[in-house]
OpenMM code with the backbone's topology and positions (N, CA, C; nanometers):
from openmm import Vec3, app, unit

residues = "MET SER GLU ARG VAL ARG ALA ARG LEU ARG LEU LEU HIS ASP GLU TYR VAL SER ALA VAL ASN SER ALA VAL GLU GLU GLY ARG GLU ASP LEU VAL GLU ARG LEU VAL ALA ASP TYR PRO ASP ALA ALA LEU ARG VAL MET ALA GLU TYR ASP GLU VAL PRO ASP ALA ALA".split()
positions = [
    Vec3(9.9054, 9.5851, 12.9480),
    Vec3(9.7673, 9.6284, 12.9389),
    Vec3(9.6907, 9.5658, 13.0553),
    Vec3(9.6110, 9.6443, 13.1188),
    Vec3(9.5370, 9.5957, 13.2353),
    Vec3(9.4237, 9.5008, 13.1942),
    Vec3(9.3826, 9.4195, 13.2886),
    Vec3(9.2709, 9.3266, 13.2625),
    Vec3(9.1423, 9.4037, 13.2339),
    Vec3(9.1274, 9.5195, 13.2956),
    Vec3(9.0088, 9.6023, 13.2722),
    Vec3(9.0008, 9.6447, 13.1253),
    Vec3(9.1146, 9.6855, 13.0701),
    Vec3(9.1175, 9.7259, 12.9292),
    Vec3(9.0941, 9.6050, 12.8397),
    Vec3(9.1570, 9.4938, 12.8719),
    Vec3(9.1356, 9.3713, 12.7924),
    Vec3(8.9879, 9.3328, 12.7901),
    Vec3(8.9234, 9.3412, 12.9052),
    Vec3(8.7813, 9.3058, 12.9131),
    Vec3(8.6974, 9.4007, 12.8279),
    Vec3(8.7287, 9.5293, 12.8338),
    Vec3(8.6535, 9.6273, 12.7552),
    Vec3(8.6770, 9.6062, 12.6057),
    Vec3(8.8000, 9.5718, 12.5684),
    Vec3(8.8297, 9.5455, 12.4279),
    Vec3(8.7596, 9.4189, 12.3786),
    Vec3(8.7510, 9.3173, 12.4649),
    Vec3(8.6764, 9.1957, 12.4266),
    Vec3(8.5297, 9.2286, 12.4037),
    Vec3(8.4730, 9.3103, 12.4909),
    Vec3(8.3338, 9.3514, 12.4755),
    Vec3(8.3147, 9.4301, 12.3460),
    Vec3(8.4054, 9.5224, 12.3194),
    Vec3(8.3984, 9.5995, 12.1955),
    Vec3(8.4057, 9.5070, 12.0746),
    Vec3(8.4977, 9.4126, 12.0787),
    Vec3(8.5123, 9.3154, 11.9698),
    Vec3(8.3818, 9.2396, 11.9481),
    Vec3(8.3250, 9.1895, 12.0557),
    Vec3(8.1997, 9.1140, 12.0458),
    Vec3(8.0877, 9.1995, 11.9877),
    Vec3(8.0813, 9.3267, 12.0284),
    Vec3(7.9791, 9.4170, 11.9763),
    Vec3(7.9954, 9.4381, 11.8263),
    Vec3(8.1198, 9.4574, 11.7831),
    Vec3(8.1447, 9.4791, 11.6412),
    Vec3(8.1194, 9.3526, 11.5595),
    Vec3(8.1594, 9.2370, 11.6109),
    Vec3(8.1335, 9.1117, 11.5395),
    Vec3(7.9835, 9.0938, 11.5198),
    Vec3(7.9067, 9.1184, 11.6231),
    Vec3(7.7614, 9.1054, 11.6128),
    Vec3(7.7042, 9.2031, 11.5105),
    Vec3(7.7510, 9.3273, 11.5153),
    Vec3(7.7022, 9.4284, 11.4217),
    Vec3(7.7395, 9.3933, 11.2779),
    Vec3(7.8623, 9.3470, 11.2564),
    Vec3(7.9058, 9.3088, 11.1218),
    Vec3(7.8249, 9.1890, 11.0727),
    Vec3(7.8061, 9.0902, 11.1582),
    Vec3(7.7273, 8.9734, 11.1181),
    Vec3(7.5856, 9.0128, 11.0797),
    Vec3(7.5254, 9.1013, 11.1557),
    Vec3(7.3901, 9.1475, 11.1231),
    Vec3(7.3885, 9.2217, 10.9899),
    Vec3(7.4880, 9.3057, 10.9686),
    Vec3(7.4957, 9.3809, 10.8431),
    Vec3(7.5138, 9.2867, 10.7244),
    Vec3(7.5948, 9.1825, 10.7413),
    Vec3(7.6149, 9.0846, 10.6345),
    Vec3(7.4832, 9.0144, 10.6035),
    Vec3(7.4114, 8.9733, 10.7070),
    Vec3(7.2829, 8.9052, 10.6874),
    Vec3(7.1837, 8.9931, 10.6128),
    Vec3(7.1916, 9.1249, 10.6367),
    Vec3(7.1008, 9.2194, 10.5717),
    Vec3(7.1505, 9.2621, 10.4341),
    Vec3(7.2688, 9.2150, 10.3949),
    Vec3(7.3248, 9.2543, 10.2662),
    Vec3(7.3748, 9.3970, 10.2634),
    Vec3(7.4097, 9.4494, 10.3794),
    Vec3(7.4536, 9.5887, 10.3903),
    Vec3(7.6051, 9.5996, 10.3841),
    Vec3(7.6601, 9.5803, 10.2645),
    Vec3(7.8049, 9.5885, 10.2453),
    Vec3(7.8595, 9.7246, 10.2884),
    Vec3(7.7827, 9.8307, 10.2640),
    Vec3(7.8264, 9.9649, 10.3027),
    Vec3(7.8464, 9.9747, 10.4534),
    Vec3(7.7558, 9.9155, 10.5294),
    Vec3(7.7657, 9.9180, 10.6743),
    Vec3(7.8811, 9.8305, 10.7233),
    Vec3(7.9014, 9.7176, 10.6587),
    Vec3(8.0141, 9.6309, 10.6942),
    Vec3(8.1445, 9.7084, 10.6786),
    Vec3(8.1608, 9.7746, 10.5645),
    Vec3(8.2830, 9.8514, 10.5396),
    Vec3(8.3021, 9.9619, 10.6422),
    Vec3(8.1952, 10.0298, 10.6778),
    Vec3(8.2042, 10.1380, 10.7760),
    Vec3(8.2418, 10.0848, 10.9134),
    Vec3(8.1819, 9.9734, 10.9546),
    Vec3(8.2142, 9.9133, 11.0841),
    Vec3(8.3594, 9.8671, 11.0889),
    Vec3(8.4044, 9.8034, 10.9818),
    Vec3(8.5424, 9.7559, 10.9761),
    Vec3(8.6388, 9.8741, 10.9831),
    Vec3(8.6076, 9.9820, 10.9143),
    Vec3(8.6940, 10.0996, 10.9151),
    Vec3(8.6940, 10.1693, 11.0510),
    Vec3(8.5832, 10.1645, 11.1217),
    Vec3(8.5695, 10.2350, 11.2493),
    Vec3(8.6306, 10.1594, 11.3669),
    Vec3(8.6414, 10.0281, 11.3554),
    Vec3(8.6852, 9.9462, 11.4690),
    Vec3(8.8199, 9.9877, 11.5282),
    Vec3(8.9248, 10.0086, 11.4485),
    Vec3(9.0535, 10.0468, 11.5092),
    Vec3(9.0449, 10.1758, 11.5909),
    Vec3(8.9707, 10.2738, 11.5415),
    Vec3(8.9554, 10.3985, 11.6167),
    Vec3(8.8786, 10.3757, 11.7462),
    Vec3(8.7778, 10.2907, 11.7413),
    Vec3(8.7014, 10.2602, 11.8625),
    Vec3(8.7896, 10.1911, 11.9660),
    Vec3(8.8757, 10.0999, 11.9201),
    Vec3(8.9667, 10.0309, 12.0121),
    Vec3(9.0659, 10.1299, 12.0728),
    Vec3(9.1169, 10.2223, 11.9927),
    Vec3(9.2081, 10.3236, 12.0456),
    Vec3(9.1389, 10.4130, 12.1484),
    Vec3(9.0116, 10.4443, 12.1235),
    Vec3(8.9378, 10.5256, 12.2209),
    Vec3(8.9262, 10.4529, 12.3548),
    Vec3(8.9018, 10.3220, 12.3498),
    Vec3(8.8944, 10.2436, 12.4734),
    Vec3(9.0273, 10.2508, 12.5473),
    Vec3(9.1370, 10.2303, 12.4750),
    Vec3(9.2677, 10.2332, 12.5395),
    Vec3(9.2998, 10.3725, 12.5933),
    Vec3(9.2639, 10.4761, 12.5199),
    Vec3(9.2885, 10.6126, 12.5647),
    Vec3(9.2063, 10.6451, 12.6890),
    Vec3(9.0876, 10.5913, 12.6934),
    Vec3(8.9987, 10.6121, 12.8078),
    Vec3(9.0664, 10.5656, 12.9376),
    Vec3(9.1486, 10.4641, 12.9269),
    Vec3(9.2168, 10.4099, 13.0432),
    Vec3(9.3656, 10.4417, 13.0424),
    Vec3(9.4046, 10.5438, 12.9601),
    Vec3(9.5444, 10.5853, 12.9508),
    Vec3(9.6372, 10.4701, 12.9195),
    Vec3(9.5956, 10.3851, 12.8279),
    Vec3(9.6747, 10.2674, 12.7931),
    Vec3(9.7314, 10.2759, 12.6521),
    Vec3(9.7168, 10.3899, 12.5857),
    Vec3(9.7675, 10.4011, 12.4490),
    Vec3(9.9185, 10.4099, 12.4545),
    Vec3(9.9885, 10.3207, 12.3840),
    Vec3(10.1354, 10.3259, 12.3854),
    Vec3(10.1859, 10.4498, 12.3140),
    Vec3(10.2996, 10.5002, 12.3585),
    Vec3(10.3623, 10.6144, 12.2922),
    Vec3(10.4151, 10.5736, 12.1562),
    Vec3(10.3962, 10.6606, 12.0586),
    Vec3(10.4512, 10.6330, 11.9265),
    Vec3(10.6002, 10.6661, 11.9309),
    Vec3(10.6816, 10.5722, 11.8870),
    Vec3(10.8256, 10.5952, 11.8904),
    Vec3(10.8833, 10.5899, 11.7523),
] * unit.nanometer
topology = app.Topology()
chain = topology.addChain("A")
for resn in residues:
    res = topology.addResidue(resn, chain)
    for name in ("N", "CA", "C"):
        topology.addAtom(name, app.Element.getBySymbol(name[0]), res)
């Protein structure tokens, strides 16, 4: 995986952590669940954007 993808994934992670923390502080369990469920797809989109998605074997 390229450093560019790693950097983008770190940024995505930080964005989601911040959003989840804010949702927890607000008592928004529904939003926490939605963010947690959406994160893997968002990470895959980042990797696909840079053609870094591994082939399923």
